[in-house]
C-alpha positions as CSV (number, residue, x, y, z in Angstrom):
1,M,155.9,319.5,15.9
2,M,157.6,323.0,16.2
3,S,160.9,324.1,17.3
4,A,161.9,325.3,21.1
5,S,161.5,329.0,19.8
6,N,158.3,328.2,18.1
7,A,159.2,330.6,15.4
8,Q,160.3,328.3,12.6
9,P,159.1,324.5,11.9
10,L,161.7,321.9,13.1
11,T,163.9,320.8,10.6
12,I,164.6,316.8,10.5
13,L,167.9,315.6,8.5
14,A,167.2,312.1,7.6
15,I,170.3,310.4,6.3
16,E,171.2,307.0,4.6
17,P,175.1,307.0,4.5
18,V,175.9,303.5,3.7
19,F,173.6,302.0,0.8
20,A,173.4,303.7,-2.8
21,D,171.4,301.2,-4.2
22,F,168.0,299.0,-3.4
23,R,169.2,297.5,0.1
24,H,167.0,298.9,3.1
25,A,165.2,301.3,0.6
26,T,161.6,299.7,1.2
27,V,162.3,299.9,4.9
28,N,163.7,303.4,4.7
29,A,160.6,304.5,2.5
30,Y,158.0,303.3,5.2
31,L,160.2,304.8,7.9
32,L,160.2,308.1,6.3
33,R,156.5,307.8,5.6
34,A,156.0,307.3,9.2
35,L,158.4,310.2,10.1
36,A,156.3,312.4,8.1
37,L,153.2,311.5,9.9
38,A,154.7,311.8,13.1
39,S,156.4,315.3,12.5
40,G,153.6,317.4,11.8
41,S,154.6,320.7,10.0
42,A,158.2,319.9,10.5
43,R,160.7,320.1,7.4
44,I,161.9,316.5,6.5
45,V,165.1,316.4,4.4
46,F,166.6,312.9,3.3
47,A,170.1,312.7,2.2
48,A,170.9,309.6,0.2
49,H,172.8,308.5,-2.7
50,P,170.3,309.2,-5.9
51,D,170.0,305.7,-7.0
52,H,168.9,304.8,-3.4
53,Y,166.6,307.8,-3.5
54,A,165.1,306.4,-6.8
55,E,164.7,303.3,-5.1
56,V,162.9,304.8,-2.0
57,L,160.5,306.8,-4.3
58,T,159.6,303.4,-6.0
59,A,158.5,301.9,-2.7
60,A,156.9,305.3,-1.7
61,P,156.3,307.7,-4.2
62,G,154.3,310.1,-2.3
63,L,157.2,310.9,-0.5
64,A,158.4,313.4,-3.0
65,D,155.4,315.4,-2.1
66,R,156.5,315.5,1.5
67,I,160.3,315.4,1.9
68,E,163.1,317.5,0.6
69,F,166.0,315.3,-1.3
70,R,169.8,316.1,-0.4
71,P,172.2,314.0,-2.9
72,I,175.1,312.7,-1.2
73,D,178.0,310.3,-2.5
74,V,178.6,306.7,-0.7
75,V,181.5,304.9,-0.1
76,P,181.4,301.3,-1.7
77,P,181.5,298.9,1.2
78,G,184.8,297.0,2.3
79,G,186.1,296.6,5.7
80,I,186.1,299.0,8.4
81,T,188.4,302.1,7.2
82,F,189.3,305.4,8.4
83,T,188.5,306.8,5.2
84,R,185.0,305.7,5.4
85,F,184.8,307.3,8.5
86,R,185.9,310.7,7.5
87,F,183.6,310.4,4.6
88,H,180.5,309.8,6.9
89,A,181.5,312.7,9.3
90,R,181.5,315.0,6.2
91,A,178.2,314.0,5.0
92,L,176.5,314.5,8.3
93,L,178.7,317.7,9.3
94,R,177.5,319.3,5.7
95,G,174.3,318.3,5.7
96,V,173.4,319.6,9.4
97,D,174.9,323.0,8.2
98,A,173.4,323.0,5.1
99,V,170.0,322.3,6.1
100,Q,169.9,324.0,9.5
101,A,168.9,320.9,11.1
102,N,167.4,320.7,14.8
103,C,167.5,316.9,14.7
104,V,169.4,314.4,12.7
105,I,168.1,310.7,11.9
106,C,171.0,308.0,10.6
107,L,169.2,305.3,8.9
108,G,172.1,303.3,8.0
109,M,175.0,302.3,10.0
110,T,178.5,301.1,10.2
111,P,181.2,301.4,13.0
112,E,182.6,304.3,11.0
113,T,178.8,305.9,11.3
114,L,178.7,305.9,14.6
115,F,181.8,307.5,15.5
116,A,180.9,310.3,12.9
117,C,177.5,310.5,14.8
118,G,180.0,311.3,17.6
119,V,181.9,313.8,16.0
120,L,178.7,315.4,14.9
121,R,177.9,315.8,18.9
122,L,181.3,317.4,19.5
123,R,180.6,319.9,17.1
124,H,176.9,320.6,18.0
125,P,176.4,319.4,21.7
126,S,173.1,320.1,21.9
127,L,171.8,318.8,18.3
128,P,169.8,315.7,18.7
129,V,171.3,312.5,16.8
130,I,169.4,309.5,16.2
131,A,171.0,306.2,15.2
132,V,168.7,303.4,13.9
133,L,170.6,300.0,14.3
134,H,169.1,298.1,11.6
135,G,171.4,294.9,12.0
136,H,174.3,296.6,13.2
137,L,174.1,295.2,16.8
138,S,174.7,291.4,15.3
139,H,178.1,292.5,14.6
140,M,178.7,293.4,18.5
141,V,178.9,289.6,19.8
142,G,181.4,286.8,18.9
143,W,185.2,286.8,17.9
144,R,187.1,290.4,18.5
145,S,190.5,291.1,17.4
146,R,193.1,291.0,19.9
147,D,195.1,293.8,18.3
148,P,194.2,296.8,20.0
149,R,194.3,299.0,16.9
150,R,191.6,297.1,15.6
151,R,189.8,297.0,18.7
152,W,189.6,300.6,18.9
153,F,187.9,301.2,15.7
154,D,185.3,297.9,15.8
155,H,181.8,297.6,16.0
156,R,181.9,297.5,20.0
157,S,184.0,300.3,20.5
158,S,182.0,302.7,18.0
159,L,178.8,301.8,20.2
160,R,180.5,302.5,23.1
161,A,181.6,306.0,22.0
162,A,178.1,306.7,20.5
163,A,176.5,306.2,23.8
164,M,179.0,308.3,25.5
165,A,178.3,311.2,22.9
166,G,174.5,310.9,23.8
167,I,173.3,309.5,20.8
168,R,170.0,307.8,20.8
169,F,169.5,304.5,19.4
170,V,166.8,303.0,17.9
171,V,166.5,299.1,17.1
172,L,163.7,297.7,14.9
173,E,162.2,294.7,17.0
174,E,161.1,294.5,20.6
175,Y,163.1,291.2,21.2
176,V,166.4,293.1,19.5
177,K,166.0,295.3,22.5
178,R,165.4,292.8,25.2
179,A,168.5,290.7,23.9
180,G,170.9,294.0,23.7
181,L,169.9,294.7,27.4
182,E,170.7,291.3,28.4
183,L,173.9,291.4,26.6
184,G,175.0,294.6,28.1
185,L,175.0,296.0,24.7
186,L,172.2,298.9,25.4
187,A,170.8,301.0,28.1
188,G,167.1,300.9,28.3
189,A,167.2,304.8,28.9
190,Q,169.0,305.6,25.6
191,C,167.3,303.0,23.5
192,D,163.8,302.9,21.7
193,V,161.9,300.7,19.3
194,W,160.3,301.4,16.4
195,L,159.0,298.0,14.7
196,L,160.2,297.2,11.2
197,P,157.7,298.5,9.1
198,I,155.3,296.9,6.8
199,A,154.6,298.5,3.3
200,D,150.8,298.9,3.8
201,G,150.2,298.5,0.0
202,E,152.0,295.3,-0.1
203,C,149.8,293.6,2.7
204,V,147.3,291.2,1.3
205,A,143.8,292.2,2.2
206,S,142.4,289.0,3.3
207,P,144.1,285.4,4.1
208,P,144.4,283.4,1.1
209,P,143.2,279.9,1.3
210,L,145.5,276.7,1.0
211,R,145.8,275.2,-2.1
212,T,144.7,271.4,-2.0
213,S,146.8,269.6,-4.4
214,R,150.4,271.3,-4.5
215,L,152.4,273.4,-2.3
216,N,155.2,275.9,-3.0
217,L,157.5,275.9,-0.1
218,G,159.6,279.1,-0.8
219,F,163.0,280.4,0.5
220,L,162.8,284.5,0.8
221,G,165.4,286.6,0.1
222,F,169.3,286.1,-0.3
223,A,170.4,282.9,0.2
224,R,173.0,283.1,2.6
225,P,174.4,280.0,5.0
226,E,173.3,282.4,8.2
227,K,169.8,282.5,6.8
228,G,169.7,278.7,6.8
229,F,169.7,278.2,3.1
230,D,171.4,274.8,3.6
231,N,168.5,273.5,5.8
232,F,166.2,274.7,2.9
233,L,168.2,272.7,0.3
234,A,168.0,269.7,2.8
235,L,164.3,269.8,2.8
236,L,164.1,269.6,-0.8
237,A,166.5,266.8,-0.8
238,Q,164.2,265.1,1.6
239,A,161.2,265.8,-0.5
240,D,163.2,264.0,-3.2
241,A,163.9,260.7,-1.3
242,L,160.6,260.6,-0.3
243,G,159.3,261.0,-3.7
244,A,157.1,263.8,-2.3
245,D,156.2,265.3,-5.7
246,W,153.2,267.4,-4.2
247,Y,155.8,270.1,-3.2
248,D,157.2,272.6,-5.3
249,F,160.5,274.7,-3.8
250,S,161.5,278.1,-4.8
251,L,164.1,280.5,-3.8
252,V,162.5,284.0,-4.2
253,G,165.6,286.2,-4.2
254,S,169.2,285.3,-5.5
255,A,172.0,283.1,-4.2
256,L,175.0,285.4,-3.2
257,A,177.6,282.8,-2.0
258,S,179.8,280.5,-4.7
259,D,178.6,277.5,-2.7
260,Y,175.3,278.0,-4.5
261,S,176.6,277.9,-7.8
262,D,175.3,274.7,-8.6
263,L,171.7,274.6,-7.5
264,P,169.2,271.6,-7.8
265,D,167.5,271.8,-11.0
266,R,164.2,271.5,-9.2
267,L,164.6,274.6,-7.3
268,I,162.5,277.6,-9.0
269,V,164.8,280.4,-8.8
270,V,162.8,283.8,-9.0
271,P,165.0,286.7,-9.1
272,G,163.4,289.7,-7.8
273,V,165.0,291.2,-4.5
274,A,166.3,294.3,-6.6
275,D,162.7,294.5,-8.0
276,R,160.1,295.1,-5.5
277,T,157.2,294.3,-7.6
278,N,158.1,291.1,-9.0
279,Y,159.6,290.0,-5.4
280,V,156.1,290.6,-3.7
281,A,154.2,288.8,-6.5
282,A,156.6,285.9,-5.9
283,V,156.2,286.1,-2.2
284,R,152.4,285.6,-2.7
285,S,152.9,282.6,-4.7
286,V,154.3,280.6,-2.1
287,D,152.0,278.5,0.6
288,Y,154.7,278.3,3.0
289,A,157.9,280.4,3.6
290,C,160.8,278.8,5.1
291,I,162.3,280.7,7.9
292,F,165.7,279.6,9.5
293,L,167.0,282.2,12.2
294,D,170.1,281.2,13.9
295,N,170.6,282.6,17.3
296,D,174.1,284.2,16.8
297,T,172.5,286.8,14.0
298,Y,168.9,286.8,14.7
299,R,168.6,287.7,18.4
300,L,170.1,291.1,17.4
301,T,168.7,292.0,13.9
302,S,165.1,292.0,12.7
303,S,164.2,289.8,9.6
304,G,163.2,291.6,6.4
305,S,162.0,287.9,4.9
306,V,159.8,287.4,8.1
307,I,158.2,290.5,7.7
308,D,157.6,289.9,3.8
309,A,155.7,286.7,4.9
310,I,153.8,288.6,7.5
311,A,152.7,291.1,4.9
312,A,151.7,288.4,2.8
313,L,150.2,286.3,5.4
314,R,152.0,283.1,4.2
315,P,152.6,280.7,7.4
316,M,156.4,279.5,7.8
317,I,158.2,276.3,8.4
318,G,161.5,276.4,10.0
319,L,163.7,275.4,13.2
320,E,162.5,276.5,16.6
321,T,165.4,278.7,18.2
322,S,165.1,281.6,21.0
323,S,165.1,283.9,18.0
324,T,162.1,282.7,16.6
325,R,160.2,282.3,20.1
326,A,161.3,285.9,20.7
327,M,160.3,287.3,17.4
328,F,156.7,285.5,17.3
329,D,156.2,286.4,20.7
330,G,153.7,283.2,21.5
331,H,151.7,283.7,18.4
332,R,151.3,280.0,16.1
333,V,152.5,281.2,12.8
334,G,153.5,278.1,11.6
335,Y,155.5,274.8,11.7
336,F,158.8,275.6,13.9
337,C,160.5,271.9,14.9
338,R,163.4,271.3,17.6
339,S,165.5,269.4,14.9
340,M,166.1,268.9,11.3
341,D,164.9,265.2,11.9
342,E,161.8,266.4,13.2
343,L,161.4,268.9,10.3
344,R,162.1,266.2,7.8
345,G,159.3,264.2,9.3
346,L,157.3,267.3,8.9
347,I,158.0,267.1,5.4
348,A,156.7,263.5,4.9
349,N,153.4,264.5,6.7
350,R,151.3,265.8,3.9
351,D,147.8,265.8,5.9
352,A,149.9,268.2,8.5
353,L,150.7,270.9,5.6
354,F,147.6,270.5,3.8
355,D,145.6,271.0,7.2
356,A,143.4,273.9,6.3
357,V,142.0,274.6,9.6
358,R,145.4,274.5,11.0
359,Y,146.6,277.0,7.8
360,R,144.0,279.5,8.8
361,E,145.1,279.3,12.4
362,F,148.7,280.3,11.6
363,Q,147.2,283.2,9.2
364,E,145.4,284.7,12.3
365,G,148.8,285.0,14.3
366,L,150.3,286.5,11.1
367,L,147.6,288.9,11.3
368,A,148.0,290.1,15.2
369,L,151.6,290.4,14.1
370,R,151.0,292.6,11.3
371,R,149.4,295.0,13.6
372,G,151.5,298.1,14.5
373,R,153.6,297.9,11.7
374,T,152.0,300.3,8.9
375,P,153.4,303.8,8.8
376,A,150.2,305.3,10.6
377,E,150.7,302.8,13.6
378,L,154.6,303.5,13.7
379,A,154.5,307.5,13.5
380,G,153.2,307.2,17.5
381,P,156.8,305.6,18.4
382,I,158.7,307.8,16.1
383,G,157.1,311.2,17.3
384,E,157.6,310.2,21.0
385,T,161.6,309.3,20.2
386,I,161.6,312.7,18.6
387,R,159.9,314.5,21.4
388,T,162.1,313.0,24.1
389,V,165.3,314.0,22.6
390,M,164.0,317.2,21.6
391,R,163.2,317.9,25.4
392,R,166.8,317.3,26.3
């Protein structure tokens, strides 16, 4: 993929201005791998905090041979501030000037970042800028301050400003784009879809068999109310009430909220979100992944926990919502019930959860969902987005 003049290779600046630690490192690593595969002879420069870059290389060591690294500072999180906007704008402007970028891909997003992308376009009107809205759209709905000073600088205003500046948006699931279009947040002609990537090295080669005596029901990732951890604890309490001692319950991750400081003794906590190797091993120890996707958050954001379950071919248990229906697109990947009462009944039904034939059918559905998510398969959509913005 060459520049318009065909004299020098295209230079793509990919930047992570938001996270300075392990968060989004695996996603960024495999998006960068797909970008490298899509870009041919293009020069790729990754600007990130050194600690984040180290986590990216842990997830995908071979990237060091394909991309250049540009260290940047990252402002700690904490509200929407003008200081962070100026910081992000400087990082983008200096990065573009330093590497003579022909295209910019912003991998981390806050309102300040979107405004900064708009400033970058004002300074370089012909420079293509791609903004990956990883979860960012979920903040666009719901309560909004009535204070005009806050509204001018909030999530919705930032998206509107970026759209007017000609930023190309990317969301990480088809259903997120559909919801964004239905809610009037996105314009179809200005938004592409790159599926949330699966780390191909983390995929199990063949569907693991269902165990016959005990089942491990696992909650994956950070325990938060919006991820349904209260529902997971309710299932554990129901199993205790029934004397269903053939279940183990695991939190594969950590509890961040103070409400969860006193967890049941029976709950097995396997820390490891920050240690990807331990985390993947713990996900593979689960028989069913307990997934609760509320309509307020997950209709507009992708779920890394779901992707982890898909990679490990672990069927799921949860509540049926419009988010789960959209995400799984007709594939049968587990037991999704219409209410907590129905879900409690499922926990009481030992025969259903130990049904090896149905379990294998669920794994076939997961295999279907896994297709199209490896870096090699994502290279096509990513390359098409870059070609589209470069033609303008």
